[in-house]
N, C-alpha and C positions, 0 to 999 in steps of 0.2 A: 504494500500500500504506500502510495506516495504521500509525503507530508510537505506542505509548503510553509515557508517562513512567513508568519503572519505579523504585520506591523503592529497590530493592537494586542496587548497582553502576551503572556507566555503560554506556549503550547504545553499544557500539562496533560495527564491521563484522565482528567475529569471529563464527564459527558458533555458539558457545555462547550468547551473548547473543541472537542472532537466534532460535534455537530457544526460548529461554526467553521472549522477548517474544511469540512466536507462541502458546506455551502459555498465557501470561497473557491474550492476546487472545481465545483460544477460551474460556477459563474465564469471562472477563468477559461474552462474548457469551451463553454458556449461562446465566449468572446473570441477566442482564437479560431474556432470553427467558422464563425461568421466573417472574421477578418480574412481568413484564407479564401472563403467563397467570394468576397468582394474583390480581393486582389486578383483572383483567377479571372473574374469577369473583366476587370480593367486591363489585364494583360491581353486578353483576347480581343477586347474592343477599346483600344486606346483613344478612339474618337470621343468617348464619353467624358474623358478628362477635359477636352478642349471646349465642350459646349458652354 
């Protein structure tokens, strides 16, 4: 299981920080997936940047 360094608080073994880091992980994954999708569209259609 991956663990991310979270800027807020210390990552202990308590349930609260574990849920929070899981939420952070999901958010980061969703962001990177959408960024990759957008970048791939822009690479295929560079004209969209010029509009």
